[in-house]
PDBQT receptor file of N, H, CA, C and O in Angstrom, charges set to zero:
ATOM      1  N   MET A   1      95.018-184.476  18.891  1.00  0.00    +0.000 N 
ATOM      2  CA  MET A   1      94.465-183.229  18.916  1.00  0.00    +0.000 C 
ATOM      3  C   MET A   1      95.223-182.023  19.154  1.00  0.00    +0.000 C 
ATOM      4  O   MET A   1      96.020-181.991  20.091  1.00  0.00    +0.000 OA
ATOM      5  N   ALA A   2      95.057-181.058  18.419  1.00  0.00    +0.000 N 
ATOM      6  H   ALA A   2      94.409-181.084  17.657  1.00  0.00    +0.000 HD
ATOM      7  CA  ALA A   2      95.836-179.895  18.675  1.00  0.00    +0.000 C 
ATOM      8  C   ALA A   2      95.590-179.135  19.910  1.00  0.00    +0.000 C 
ATOM      9  O   ALA A   2      94.536-179.364  20.504  1.00  0.00    +0.000 OA
ATOM     10  N   ASN A   3      96.380-178.296  20.366  1.00  0.00    +0.000 N 
ATOM     11  H   ASN A   3      97.236-178.110  19.883  1.00  0.00    +0.000 HD
ATOM     12  CA  ASN A   3      96.233-177.453  21.632  1.00  0.00    +0.000 C 
ATOM     13  C   ASN A   3      95.005-176.651  21.448  1.00  0.00    +0.000 C 
ATOM     14  O   ASN A   3      94.777-176.120  20.361  1.00  0.00    +0.000 OA
ATOM     15  N   LYS A   4      94.223-176.539  22.426  1.00  0.00    +0.000 N 
ATOM     16  H   LYS A   4      94.408-176.970  23.309  1.00  0.00    +0.000 HD
ATOM     17  CA  LYS A   4      92.942-175.674  22.190  1.00  0.00    +0.000 C 
ATOM     18  C   LYS A   4      93.346-174.229  22.675  1.00  0.00    +0.000 C 
ATOM     19  O   LYS A   4      94.194-173.941  23.520  1.00  0.00    +0.000 OA
ATOM     20  N   CYS A   5      92.687-173.545  22.077  1.00  0.00    +0.000 N 
ATOM     21  H   CYS A   5      91.998-173.779  21.391  1.00  0.00    +0.000 HD
ATOM     22  CA  CYS A   5      92.821-171.830  22.234  1.00  0.00    +0.000 C 
ATOM     23  C   CYS A   5      92.494-171.615  23.550  1.00  0.00    +0.000 C 
ATOM     24  O   CYS A   5      91.460-172.130  23.976  1.00  0.00    +0.000 OA
ATOM     25  N   PRO A   6      93.278-170.858  24.372  1.00  0.00    +0.000 N 
ATOM     26  CA  PRO A   6      92.973-170.467  25.740  1.00  0.00    +0.000 C 
ATOM     27  C   PRO A   6      91.884-169.733  25.808  1.00  0.00    +0.000 C 
ATOM     28  O   PRO A   6      91.138-170.015  26.746  1.00  0.00    +0.000 OA
ATOM     29  N   PHE A   7      91.484-168.690  24.952  1.00  0.00    +0.000 N 
ATOM     30  H   PHE A   7      92.090-168.462  24.190  1.00  0.00    +0.000 HD
ATOM     31  CA  PHE A   7      90.295-167.912  24.983  1.00  0.00    +0.000 C 
ATOM     32  C   PHE A   7      88.994-168.736  24.692  1.00  0.00    +0.000 C 
ATOM     33  O   PHE A   7      87.955-168.457  25.290  1.00  0.00    +0.000 OA
ATOM     34  N   LYS A   8      89.046-169.685  23.834  1.00  0.00    +0.000 N 
ATOM     35  H   LYS A   8      89.890-169.912  23.348  1.00  0.00    +0.000 HD
ATOM     36  CA  LYS A   8      87.920-170.585  23.656  1.00  0.00    +0.000 C 
ATOM     37  C   LYS A   8      87.751-171.375  24.922  1.00  0.00    +0.000 C 
ATOM     38  O   LYS A   8      86.635-171.426  25.440  1.00  0.00    +0.000 OA
ATOM     39  N   ALA A   9      88.731-171.967  25.434  1.00  0.00    +0.000 N 
ATOM     40  H   ALA A   9      89.637-171.926  25.014  1.00  0.00    +0.000 HD
ATOM     41  CA  ALA A   9      88.645-172.779  26.700  1.00  0.00    +0.000 C 
ATOM     42  C   ALA A   9      87.924-171.948  27.882  1.00  0.00    +0.000 C 
ATOM     43  O   ALA A   9      87.120-172.427  28.682  1.00  0.00    +0.000 OA
ATOM     44  N   ALA A  10      88.328-170.731  27.840  1.00  0.00    +0.000 N 
ATOM     45  H   ALA A  10      88.981-170.342  27.191  1.00  0.00    +0.000 HD
ATOM     46  CA  ALA A  10      87.803-169.788  29.000  1.00  0.00    +0.000 C 
ATOM     47  C   ALA A  10      86.433-169.323  28.786  1.00  0.00    +0.000 C 
ATOM     48  O   ALA A  10      85.721-168.924  29.707  1.00  0.00    +0.000 OA
ATOM     49  N   GLY A  11      86.038-169.384  27.448  1.00  0.00    +0.000 N 
ATOM     50  H   GLY A  11      86.617-169.708  26.700  1.00  0.00    +0.000 HD
ATOM     51  CA  GLY A  11      84.547-169.067  27.349  1.00  0.00    +0.000 C 
ATOM     52  C   GLY A  11      84.672-167.460  26.837  1.00  0.00    +0.000 C 
ATOM     53  O   GLY A  11      83.608-166.840  26.836  1.00  0.00    +0.000 OA
ATOM     54  N   ILE A  12      85.600-166.906  26.505  1.00  0.00    +0.000 N 
ATOM     55  H   ILE A  12      86.464-167.409  26.506  1.00  0.00    +0.000 HD
ATOM     56  CA  ILE A  12      85.854-165.515  26.099  1.00  0.00    +0.000 C 
ATOM     57  C   ILE A  12      85.353-165.306  24.786  1.00  0.00    +0.000 C 
ATOM     58  O   ILE A  12      85.882-165.909  23.853  1.00  0.00    +0.000 OA
ATOM     59  N   SER A  13      84.288-164.436  24.568  1.00  0.00    +0.000 N 
ATOM     60  H   SER A  13      83.858-163.946  25.326  1.00  0.00    +0.000 HD
ATOM     61  CA  SER A  13      83.739-164.304  23.140  1.00  0.00    +0.000 C 
ATOM     62  C   SER A  13      84.346-163.078  22.413  1.00  0.00    +0.000 C 
ATOM     63  O   SER A  13      84.357-163.027  21.183  1.00  0.00    +0.000 OA
ATOM     64  N   TYR A  14      84.861-162.071  23.207  1.00  0.00    +0.000 N 
ATOM     65  H   TYR A  14      84.852-162.113  24.206  1.00  0.00    +0.000 HD
ATOM     66  CA  TYR A  14      85.549-160.949  22.777  1.00  0.00    +0.000 C 
ATOM     67  C   TYR A  14      86.562-160.493  23.527  1.00  0.00    +0.000 C 
ATOM     68  O   TYR A  14      86.294-160.477  24.728  1.00  0.00    +0.000 OA
ATOM     69  N   VAL A  15      87.766-160.069  23.200  1.00  0.00    +0.000 N 
ATOM     70  H   VAL A  15      87.983-160.082  22.224  1.00  0.00    +0.000 HD
ATOM     71  CA  VAL A  15      88.881-159.552  23.848  1.00  0.00    +0.000 C 
ATOM     72  C   VAL A  15      88.675-157.998  23.906  1.00  0.00    +0.000 C 
ATOM     73  O   VAL A  15      88.620-157.230  22.945  1.00  0.00    +0.000 OA
ATOM     74  N   ASP A  16      88.585-157.740  25.065  1.00  0.00    +0.000 N 
ATOM     75  H   ASP A  16      88.630-158.364  25.846  1.00  0.00    +0.000 HD
ATOM     76  CA  ASP A  16      88.244-156.205  25.296  1.00  0.00    +0.000 C 
ATOM     77  C   ASP A  16      89.572-155.427  25.766  1.00  0.00    +0.000 C 
ATOM     78  O   ASP A  16      90.356-155.894  26.592  1.00  0.00    +0.000 OA
ATOM     79  N   TYR A  17      89.715-154.242  25.164  1.00  0.00    +0.000 N 
ATOM     80  H   TYR A  17      89.078-153.862  24.493  1.00  0.00    +0.000 HD
ATOM     81  CA  TYR A  17      91.010-153.669  25.592  1.00  0.00    +0.000 C 
ATOM     82  C   TYR A  17      91.185-153.103  26.789  1.00  0.00    +0.000 C 
ATOM     83  O   TYR A  17      92.313-152.736  27.119  1.00  0.00    +0.000 OA
ATOM     84  N   LYS A  18      90.105-152.945  27.620  1.00  0.00    +0.000 N 
ATOM     85  H   LYS A  18      89.189-153.243  27.352  1.00  0.00    +0.000 HD
ATOM     86  CA  LYS A  18      89.851-152.592  29.077  1.00  0.00    +0.000 C 
ATOM     87  C   LYS A  18      90.211-153.557  29.989  1.00  0.00    +0.000 C 
ATOM     88  O   LYS A  18      90.451-153.275  31.163  1.00  0.00    +0.000 OA
ATOM     89  N   ASN A  19      90.288-155.025  29.403  1.00  0.00    +0.000 N 
ATOM     90  H   ASN A  19      90.094-155.254  28.449  1.00  0.00    +0.000 HD
ATOM     91  CA  ASN A  19      90.617-155.960  30.460  1.00  0.00    +0.000 C 
ATOM     92  C   ASN A  19      92.070-156.297  30.309  1.00  0.00    +0.000 C 
ATOM     93  O   ASN A  19      92.386-157.355  29.765  1.00  0.00    +0.000 OA
ATOM     94  N   VAL A  20      93.007-155.427  30.775  1.00  0.00    +0.000 N 
ATOM     95  H   VAL A  20      92.750-154.567  31.217  1.00  0.00    +0.000 HD
ATOM     96  CA  VAL A  20      94.307-155.558  30.546  1.00  0.00    +0.000 C 
ATOM     97  C   VAL A  20      94.930-156.875  31.277  1.00  0.00    +0.000 C 
ATOM     98  O   VAL A  20      95.834-157.506  30.729  1.00  0.00    +0.000 OA
ATOM     99  N   ALA A  21      94.450-157.220  32.422  1.00  0.00    +0.000 N 
ATOM    100  H   ALA A  21      93.716-156.707  32.866  1.00  0.00    +0.000 HD
ATOM    101  CA  ALA A  21      94.825-158.528  33.143  1.00  0.00    +0.000 C 
ATOM    102  C   ALA A  21      94.658-159.809  32.099  1.00  0.00    +0.000 C 
ATOM    103  O   ALA A  21      95.436-160.753  32.233  1.00  0.00    +0.000 OA
ATOM    104  N   ALA A  22      93.829-159.840  31.249  1.00  0.00    +0.000 N 
ATOM    105  H   ALA A  22      93.196-159.073  31.139  1.00  0.00    +0.000 HD
ATOM    106  CA  ALA A  22      93.401-160.889  30.396  1.00  0.00    +0.000 C 
ATOM    107  C   ALA A  22      94.388-160.916  29.351  1.00  0.00    +0.000 C 
ATOM    108  O   ALA A  22      94.586-162.048  28.908  1.00  0.00    +0.000 OA
ATOM    109  N   PHE A  23      95.094-159.950  28.806  1.00  0.00    +0.000 N 
ATOM    110  H   PHE A  23      94.933-159.031  29.165  1.00  0.00    +0.000 HD
ATOM    111  CA  PHE A  23      96.047-160.229  27.618  1.00  0.00    +0.000 C 
ATOM    112  C   PHE A  23      97.366-159.596  28.050  1.00  0.00    +0.000 C 
ATOM    113  O   PHE A  23      98.139-159.291  27.141  1.00  0.00    +0.000 OA
ATOM    114  N   ASN A  24      97.747-159.345  29.362  1.00  0.00    +0.000 N 
ATOM    115  H   ASN A  24      97.119-159.593  30.099  1.00  0.00    +0.000 HD
ATOM    116  CA  ASN A  24      98.940-158.814  29.615  1.00  0.00    +0.000 C 
ATOM    117  C   ASN A  24      99.949-160.093  29.613  1.00  0.00    +0.000 C 
ATOM    118  O   ASN A  24     101.156-159.853  29.653  1.00  0.00    +0.000 OA
ATOM    119  N   ARG A  25      99.595-161.154  29.577  1.00  0.00    +0.000 N 
ATOM    120  H   ARG A  25      98.615-161.349  29.544  1.00  0.00    +0.000 HD
ATOM    121  CA  ARG A  25     100.612-162.363  29.664  1.00  0.00    +0.000 C 
ATOM    122  C   ARG A  25     100.794-162.686  28.043  1.00  0.00    +0.000 C 
ATOM    123  O   ARG A  25     101.640-163.513  27.702  1.00  0.00    +0.000 OA
ATOM    124  N   TYR A  26     100.141-162.146  27.257  1.00  0.00    +0.000 N 
ATOM    125  H   TYR A  26      99.454-161.474  27.534  1.00  0.00    +0.000 HD
ATOM    126  CA  TYR A  26     100.496-162.235  25.905  1.00  0.00    +0.000 C 
ATOM    127  C   TYR A  26     101.315-161.064  25.146  1.00  0.00    +0.000 C 
ATOM    128  O   TYR A  26     101.379-160.863  23.933  1.00  0.00    +0.000 OA
ATOM    129  N   VAL A  27     101.811-160.480  26.010  1.00  0.00    +0.000 N 
ATOM    130  H   VAL A  27     101.758-160.643  26.995  1.00  0.00    +0.000 HD
ATOM    131  CA  VAL A  27     102.778-159.179  25.667  1.00  0.00    +0.000 C 
ATOM    132  C   VAL A  27     104.189-159.611  26.273  1.00  0.00    +0.000 C 
ATOM    133  O   VAL A  27     104.276-159.936  27.457  1.00  0.00    +0.000 OA
ATOM    134  N   SER A  28     105.155-159.604  25.524  1.00  0.00    +0.000 N 
ATOM    135  H   SER A  28     105.085-159.340  24.562  1.00  0.00    +0.000 HD
ATOM    136  CA  SER A  28     106.509-159.933  26.113  1.00  0.00    +0.000 C 
ATOM    137  C   SER A  28     107.040-158.933  26.809  1.00  0.00    +0.000 C 
ATOM    138  O   SER A  28     106.530-157.813  26.782  1.00  0.00    +0.000 OA
ATOM    139  N   SER A  29     108.289-159.253  27.621  1.00  0.00    +0.000 N 
ATOM    140  H   SER A  29     108.703-160.163  27.643  1.00  0.00    +0.000 HD
ATOM    141  CA  SER A  29     108.891-158.083  28.461  1.00  0.00    +0.000 C 
ATOM    142  C   SER A  29     109.412-157.010  27.858  1.00  0.00    +0.000 C 
ATOM    143  O   SER A  29     109.752-156.060  28.564  1.00  0.00    +0.000 OA
ATOM    144  N   TYR A  30     109.587-156.952  26.346  1.00  0.00    +0.000 N 
ATOM    145  H   TYR A  30     109.312-157.724  25.773  1.00  0.00    +0.000 HD
ATOM    146  CA  TYR A  30     110.015-155.943  25.582  1.00  0.00    +0.000 C 
ATOM    147  C   TYR A  30     108.675-154.959  24.899  1.00  0.00    +0.000 C 
ATOM    148  O   TYR A  30     108.730-153.967  24.171  1.00  0.00    +0.000 OA
ATOM    149  N   GLY A  31     107.726-155.553  25.361  1.00  0.00    +0.000 N 
ATOM    150  H   GLY A  31     107.681-156.359  25.953  1.00  0.00    +0.000 HD
ATOM    151  CA  GLY A  31     106.391-154.862  24.868  1.00  0.00    +0.000 C 
ATOM    152  C   GLY A  31     105.696-155.350  23.693  1.00  0.00    +0.000 C 
ATOM    153  O   GLY A  31     104.699-154.779  23.249  1.00  0.00    +0.000 OA
ATOM    154  N   LYS A  32     106.275-156.549  23.104  1.00  0.00    +0.000 N 
ATOM    155  H   LYS A  32     107.085-157.012  23.464  1.00  0.00    +0.000 HD
ATOM    156  CA  LYS A  32     105.857-157.049  21.782  1.00  0.00    +0.000 C 
ATOM    157  C   LYS A  32     104.896-158.108  21.907  1.00  0.00    +0.000 C 
ATOM    158  O   LYS A  32     105.005-158.916  22.829  1.00  0.00    +0.000 OA
ATOM    159  N   ILE A  33     103.823-158.196  20.941  1.00  0.00    +0.000 N 
ATOM    160  H   ILE A  33     103.734-157.540  20.192  1.00  0.00    +0.000 HD
ATOM    161  CA  ILE A  33     102.778-159.139  21.121  1.00  0.00    +0.000 C 
ATOM    162  C   ILE A  33     103.311-160.502  20.856  1.00  0.00    +0.000 C 
ATOM    163  O   ILE A  33     104.025-160.728  19.879  1.00  0.00    +0.000 OA
ATOM    164  N   VAL A  34     102.996-161.337  21.647  1.00  0.00    +0.000 N 
ATOM    165  H   VAL A  34     102.416-161.154  22.440  1.00  0.00    +0.000 HD
ATOM    166  CA  VAL A  34     103.600-162.621  21.312  1.00  0.00    +0.000 C 
ATOM    167  C   VAL A  34     102.979-163.453  20.252  1.00  0.00    +0.000 C 
ATOM    168  O   VAL A  34     101.757-163.573  20.332  1.00  0.00    +0.000 OA
ATOM    169  N   PRO A  35     103.656-164.117  19.167  1.00  0.00    +0.000 N 
ATOM    170  CA  PRO A  35     102.866-164.760  18.086  1.00  0.00    +0.000 C 
ATOM    171  C   PRO A  35     102.138-165.868  18.506  1.00  0.00    +0.000 C 
ATOM    172  O   PRO A  35     102.235-166.364  19.629  1.00  0.00    +0.000 OA
ATOM    173  N   ARG A  36     101.254-166.347  17.425  1.00  0.00    +0.000 N 
ATOM    174  H   ARG A  36     101.175-165.944  16.513  1.00  0.00    +0.000 HD
ATOM    175  CA  ARG A  36     100.365-167.465  17.573  1.00  0.00    +0.000 C 
ATOM    176  C   ARG A  36     101.042-168.701  18.093  1.00  0.00    +0.000 C 
ATOM    177  O   ARG A  36     100.622-169.381  19.030  1.00  0.00    +0.000 OA
ATOM    178  N   TYR A  37     102.122-168.924  17.400  1.00  0.00    +0.000 N 
ATOM    179  H   TYR A  37     102.463-168.372  16.639  1.00  0.00    +0.000 HD
ATOM    180  CA  TYR A  37     102.634-170.491  17.519  1.00  0.00    +0.000 C 
ATOM    181  C   TYR A  37     103.345-170.449  18.866  1.00  0.00    +0.000 C 
ATOM    182  O   TYR A  37     103.815-171.543  19.180  1.00  0.00    +0.000 OA
ATOM    183  N   TYR A  38     103.560-169.387  19.815  1.00  0.00    +0.000 N 
ATOM    184  H   TYR A  38     103.179-168.498  19.560  1.00  0.00    +0.000 HD
ATOM    185  CA  TYR A  38     103.815-169.590  20.986  1.00  0.00    +0.000 C 
ATOM    186  C   TYR A  38     102.713-169.913  22.030  1.00  0.00    +0.000 C 
ATOM    187  O   TYR A  38     102.823-170.644  23.014  1.00  0.00    +0.000 OA
ATOM    188  N   THR A  39     101.534-169.154  21.575  1.00  0.00    +0.000 N 
ATOM    189  H   THR A  39     101.445-168.560  20.775  1.00  0.00    +0.000 HD
ATOM    190  CA  THR A  39     100.640-168.954  22.593  1.00  0.00    +0.000 C 
ATOM    191  C   THR A  39      99.441-169.844  22.344  1.00  0.00    +0.000 C 
ATOM    192  O   THR A  39      98.571-169.974  23.205  1.00  0.00    +0.000 OA
ATOM    193  N   HIS A  40      99.379-170.542  21.011  1.00  0.00    +0.000 N 
ATOM    194  H   HIS A  40     100.085-170.437  20.311  1.00  0.00    +0.000 HD
ATOM    195  CA  HIS A  40      98.346-171.365  20.459  1.00  0.00    +0.000 C 
ATOM    196  C   HIS A  40      97.014-170.737  20.374  1.00  0.00    +0.000 C 
ATOM    197  O   HIS A  40      96.036-171.481  20.455  1.00  0.00    +0.000 OA
ATOM    198  N   ILE A  41      96.856-169.559  20.231  1.00  0.00    +0.000 N 
ATOM    199  H   ILE A  41      97.651-168.956  20.165  1.00  0.00    +0.000 HD
ATOM    200  CA  ILE A  41      95.576-168.876  20.133  1.00  0.00    +0.000 C 
ATOM    201  C   ILE A  41      95.208-168.918  18.547  1.00  0.00    +0.000 C 
ATOM    202  O   ILE A  41      95.973-168.770  17.594  1.00  0.00    +0.000 OA
ATOM    203  N   SER A  42      93.904-169.147  18.552  1.00  0.00    +0.000 N 
ATOM    204  H   SER A  42      93.283-169.268  19.327  1.00  0.00    +0.000 HD
ATOM    205  CA  SER A  42      93.221-169.305  17.070  1.00  0.00    +0.000 C 
ATOM    206  C   SER A  42      93.364-167.806  16.351  1.00  0.00    +0.000 C 
ATOM    207  O   SER A  42      93.363-166.737  16.962  1.00  0.00    +0.000 OA
ATOM    208  N   LEU A  43      93.460-167.939  15.242  1.00  0.00    +0.000 N 
ATOM    209  H   LEU A  43      93.461-168.807  14.745  1.00  0.00    +0.000 HD
ATOM    210  CA  LEU A  43      93.469-166.773  14.248  1.00  0.00    +0.000 C 
ATOM    211  C   LEU A  43      92.560-165.648  14.501  1.00  0.00    +0.000 C 
ATOM    212  O   LEU A  43      92.954-164.488  14.376  1.00  0.00    +0.000 OA
ATOM    213  N   LYS A  44      91.184-165.981  14.904  1.00  0.00    +0.000 N 
ATOM    214  H   LYS A  44      90.864-166.923  15.006  1.00  0.00    +0.000 HD
ATOM    215  CA  LYS A  44      90.324-164.902  15.438  1.00  0.00    +0.000 C 
ATOM    216  C   LYS A  44      90.566-164.178  16.597  1.00  0.00    +0.000 C 
ATOM    217  O   LYS A  44      90.355-162.973  16.734  1.00  0.00    +0.000 OA
ATOM    218  N   TYR A  45      91.020-164.955  17.442  1.00  0.00    +0.000 N 
ATOM    219  H   TYR A  45      91.191-165.934  17.331  1.00  0.00    +0.000 HD
ATOM    220  CA  TYR A  45      91.308-164.264  18.811  1.00  0.00    +0.000 C 
ATOM    221  C   TYR A  45      92.652-163.544  18.588  1.00  0.00    +0.000 C 
ATOM    222  O   TYR A  45      92.767-162.385  18.985  1.00  0.00    +0.000 OA
ATOM    223  N   GLN A  46      93.701-164.185  17.959  1.00  0.00    +0.000 N 
ATOM    224  H   GLN A  46      93.608-165.127  17.636  1.00  0.00    +0.000 HD
ATOM    225  CA  GLN A  46      94.928-163.273  17.719  1.00  0.00    +0.000 C 
ATOM    226  C   GLN A  46      94.798-162.049  17.080  1.00  0.00    +0.000 C 
ATOM    227  O   GLN A  46      95.635-161.170  17.283  1.00  0.00    +0.000 OA
ATOM    228  N   LYS A  47      93.793-161.864  16.281  1.00  0.00    +0.000 N 
ATOM    229  H   LYS A  47      93.113-162.578  16.116  1.00  0.00    +0.000 HD
ATOM    230  CA  LYS A  47      93.523-160.699  15.617  1.00  0.00    +0.000 C 
ATOM    231  C   LYS A  47      92.614-159.622  16.565  1.00  0.00    +0.000 C 
ATOM    232  O   LYS A  47      92.587-158.405  16.377  1.00  0.00    +0.000 OA
ATOM    233  N   GLN A  48      91.957-160.270  17.511  1.00  0.00    +0.000 N 
ATOM    234  H   GLN A  48      91.979-161.258  17.664  1.00  0.00    +0.000 HD
ATOM    235  CA  GLN A  48      91.089-159.324  18.568  1.00  0.00    +0.000 C 
ATOM    236  C   GLN A  48      92.096-159.008  19.603  1.00  0.00    +0.000 C 
ATOM    237  O   GLN A  48      91.972-157.953  20.226  1.00  0.00    +0.000 OA
ATOM    238  N   LEU A  49      93.065-159.796  19.849  1.00  0.00    +0.000 N 
ATOM    239  H   LEU A  49      93.165-160.653  19.343  1.00  0.00    +0.000 HD
ATOM    240  CA  LEU A  49      94.093-159.725  20.921  1.00  0.00    +0.000 C 
ATOM    241  C   LEU A  49      95.116-158.437  20.475  1.00  0.00    +0.000 C 
ATOM    242  O   LEU A  49      95.448-157.533  21.242  1.00  0.00    +0.000 OA
ATOM    243  N   SER A  50      95.536-158.567  19.056  1.00  0.00    +0.000 N 
ATOM    244  H   SER A  50      95.267-159.301  18.433  1.00  0.00    +0.000 HD
ATOM    245  CA  SER A  50      96.327-157.740  18.541  1.00  0.00    +0.000 C 
ATOM    246  C   SER A  50      95.680-156.100  18.672  1.00  0.00    +0.000 C 
ATOM    247  O   SER A  50      96.283-155.118  19.106  1.00  0.00    +0.000 OA
ATOM    248  N   ARG A  51      94.411-156.155  18.203  1.00  0.00    +0.000 N 
ATOM    249  H   ARG A  51      93.922-156.953  17.850  1.00  0.00    +0.000 HD
ATOM    250  CA  ARG A  51      93.716-155.010  18.106  1.00  0.00    +0.000 C 
ATOM    251  C   ARG A  51      93.484-154.185  19.612  1.00  0.00    +0.000 C 
ATOM    252  O   ARG A  51      93.572-152.971  19.794  1.00  0.00    +0.000 OA
ATOM    253  N   ALA A  52      93.195-155.135  20.512  1.00  0.00    +0.000 N 
ATOM    254  H   ALA A  52      93.123-156.122  20.365  1.00  0.00    +0.000 HD
ATOM    255  CA  ALA A  52      93.031-154.822  21.901  1.00  0.00    +0.000 C 
ATOM    256  C   ALA A  52      94.350-154.142  22.631  1.00  0.00    +0.000 C 
ATOM    257  O   ALA A  52      94.351-153.162  23.376  1.00  0.00    +0.000 OA
ATOM    258  N   VAL A  53      95.543-154.994  22.174  1.00  0.00    +0.000 N 
ATOM    259  H   VAL A  53      95.542-155.790  21.568  1.00  0.00    +0.000 HD
ATOM    260  CA  VAL A  53      96.777-154.436  22.767  1.00  0.00    +0.000 C 
ATOM    261  C   VAL A  53      97.041-153.112  22.323  1.00  0.00    +0.000 C 
ATOM    262  O   VAL A  53      97.393-152.228  23.105  1.00  0.00    +0.000 OA
ATOM    263  N   LYS A  54      96.861-152.907  20.889  1.00  0.00    +0.000 N 
ATOM    264  H   LYS A  54      96.576-153.625  20.255  1.00  0.00    +0.000 HD
ATOM    265  CA  LYS A  54      97.282-151.767  20.401  1.00  0.00    +0.000 C 
ATOM    266  C   LYS A  54      96.323-150.488  20.798  1.00  0.00    +0.000 C 
ATOM    267  O   LYS A  54      96.758-149.347  20.953  1.00  0.00    +0.000 OA
ATOM    268  N   HIS A  55      94.999-150.858  20.929  1.00  0.00    +0.000 N 
ATOM    269  H   HIS A  55      94.645-151.785  20.803  1.00  0.00    +0.000 HD
ATOM    270  CA  HIS A  55      94.133-149.849  21.538  1.00  0.00    +0.000 C 
ATOM    271  C   HIS A  55      94.479-149.436  23.031  1.00  0.00    +0.000 C 
ATOM    272  O   HIS A  55      94.502-148.264  23.409  1.00  0.00    +0.000 OA
ATOM    273  N   ALA A  56      94.734-150.490  23.802  1.00  0.00    +0.000 N 
ATOM    274  H   ALA A  56      94.715-151.442  23.495  1.00  0.00    +0.000 HD
ATOM    275  CA  ALA A  56      95.319-150.172  25.147  1.00  0.00    +0.000 C 
ATOM    276  C   ALA A  56      96.468-149.390  25.223  1.00  0.00    +0.000 C 
ATOM    277  O   ALA A  56      96.637-148.562  26.118  1.00  0.00    +0.000 OA
ATOM    278  N   ARG A  57      97.272-149.610  24.324  1.00  0.00    +0.000 N 
ATOM    279  H   ARG A  57      97.134-150.283  23.597  1.00  0.00    +0.000 HD
ATOM    280  CA  ARG A  57      98.625-148.793  24.319  1.00  0.00    +0.000 C 
ATOM    281  C   ARG A  57      98.134-147.305  23.922  1.00  0.00    +0.000 C 
ATOM    282  O   ARG A  57      98.521-146.349  24.594  1.00  0.00    +0.000 OA
ATOM    283  N   PHE A  58      97.470-147.170  23.070  1.00  0.00    +0.000 N 
ATOM    284  H   PHE A  58      97.156-147.947  22.524  1.00  0.00    +0.000 HD
ATOM    285  CA  PHE A  58      97.121-145.761  22.534  1.00  0.00    +0.000 C 
ATOM    286  C   PHE A  58      96.326-145.046  23.751  1.00  0.00    +0.000 C 
ATOM    287  O   PHE A  58      96.569-143.860  23.974  1.00  0.00    +0.000 OA
ATOM    288  N   MET A  59      95.356-145.759  24.561  1.00  0.00    +0.000 N 
ATOM    289  H   MET A  59      95.158-146.722  24.379  1.00  0.00    +0.000 HD
ATOM    290  CA  MET A  59      94.586-145.213  25.512  1.00  0.00    +0.000 C 
ATOM    291  C   MET A  59      95.596-145.080  26.940  1.00  0.00    +0.000 C 
ATOM    292  O   MET A  59      95.180-144.535  27.962  1.00  0.00    +0.000 OA
ATOM    293  N   ALA A  60      96.759-145.577  26.841  1.00  0.00    +0.000 N 
ATOM    294  H   ALA A  60      97.098-146.020  26.011  1.00  0.00    +0.000 HD
ATOM    295  CA  ALA A  60      97.855-145.577  28.012  1.00  0.00    +0.000 C 
ATOM    296  C   ALA A  60      97.424-146.400  29.069  1.00  0.00    +0.000 C 
ATOM    297  O   ALA A  60      97.733-146.122  30.228  1.00  0.00    +0.000 OA
ATOM    298  N   LEU A  61      96.683-147.469  28.764  1.00  0.00    +0.000 N 
ATOM    299  H   LEU A  61      96.432-147.694  27.823  1.00  0.00    +0.000 HD
ATOM    300  CA  LEU A  61      96.539-148.681  29.733  1.00  0.00    +0.000 C 
ATOM    301  C   LEU A  61      97.700-149.603  30.124  1.00  0.00    +0.000 C 
ATOM    302  O   LEU A  61      97.937-150.151  31.200  1.00  0.00    +0.000 OA
ATOM    303  N   ILE A  62      98.405-149.628  28.876  1.00  0.00    +0.000 N 
ATOM    304  H   ILE A  62      98.212-149.183  28.002  1.00  0.00    +0.000 HD
ATOM    305  CA  ILE A  62      99.697-150.385  29.065  1.00  0.00    +0.000 C 
ATOM    306  C   ILE A  62     100.657-149.727  28.289  1.00  0.00    +0.000 C 
ATOM    307  O   ILE A  62     100.297-149.160  27.257  1.00  0.00    +0.000 OA
ATOM    308  N   PRO A  63     102.043-149.720  28.706  1.00  0.00    +0.000 N 
ATOM    309  CA  PRO A  63     103.024-149.003  27.918  1.00  0.00    +0.000 C 
ATOM    310  C   PRO A  63     103.558-149.615  26.734  1.00  0.00    +0.000 C 
ATOM    311  O   PRO A  63     103.452-150.833  26.592  1.00  0.00    +0.000 OA
ATOM    312  N   TYR A  64     104.112-148.914  25.882  1.00  0.00    +0.000 N 
ATOM    313  H   TYR A  64     104.199-147.925  25.997  1.00  0.00    +0.000 HD
ATOM    314  CA  TYR A  64     104.453-149.270  24.526  1.00  0.00    +0.000 C 
ATOM    315  C   TYR A  64     105.789-150.222  24.785  1.00  0.00    +0.000 C 
ATOM    316  O   TYR A  64     105.930-151.236  24.100  1.00  0.00    +0.000 OA
ATOM    317  N   VAL A  65     106.637-149.908  25.665  1.00  0.00    +0.000 N 
ATOM    318  H   VAL A  65     106.523-149.085  26.221  1.00  0.00    +0.000 HD
ATOM    319  CA  VAL A  65     107.825-150.624  25.970  1.00  0.00    +0.000 C 
ATOM    320  C   VAL A  65     107.801-150.674  27.618  1.00  0.00    +0.000 C 
ATOM    321  O   VAL A  65     107.528-149.766  28.403  1.00  0.00    +0.000 OA
ATOM    322  N   LYS A  66     108.184-152.056  27.879  1.00  0.00    +0.000 N 
ATOM    323  H   LYS A  66     108.406-152.793  27.241  1.00  0.00    +0.000 HD
ATOM    324  CA  LYS A  66     108.234-152.209  29.361  1.00  0.00    +0.000 C 
ATOM    325  C   LYS A  66     109.597-151.991  30.057  1.00  0.00    +0.000 C 
ATOM    326  O   LYS A  66     109.691-152.105  31.279  1.00  0.00    +0.000 OA
TER     327      LYS A  66
């Protein structure tokens, strides 16, 4: 069996940009979004995560570069 998506395992239905602590570990030390093959996130949640990180950057909740 393949690795299960951490968002599905936690029961998260939507990745919200305001919940910075939830997706902070999916951003590298350089500020880049970590790809799916490292994090084992499903495509649906990876797209939501990407959108949430970009929105949080724009709203200045997280920096563009750490």
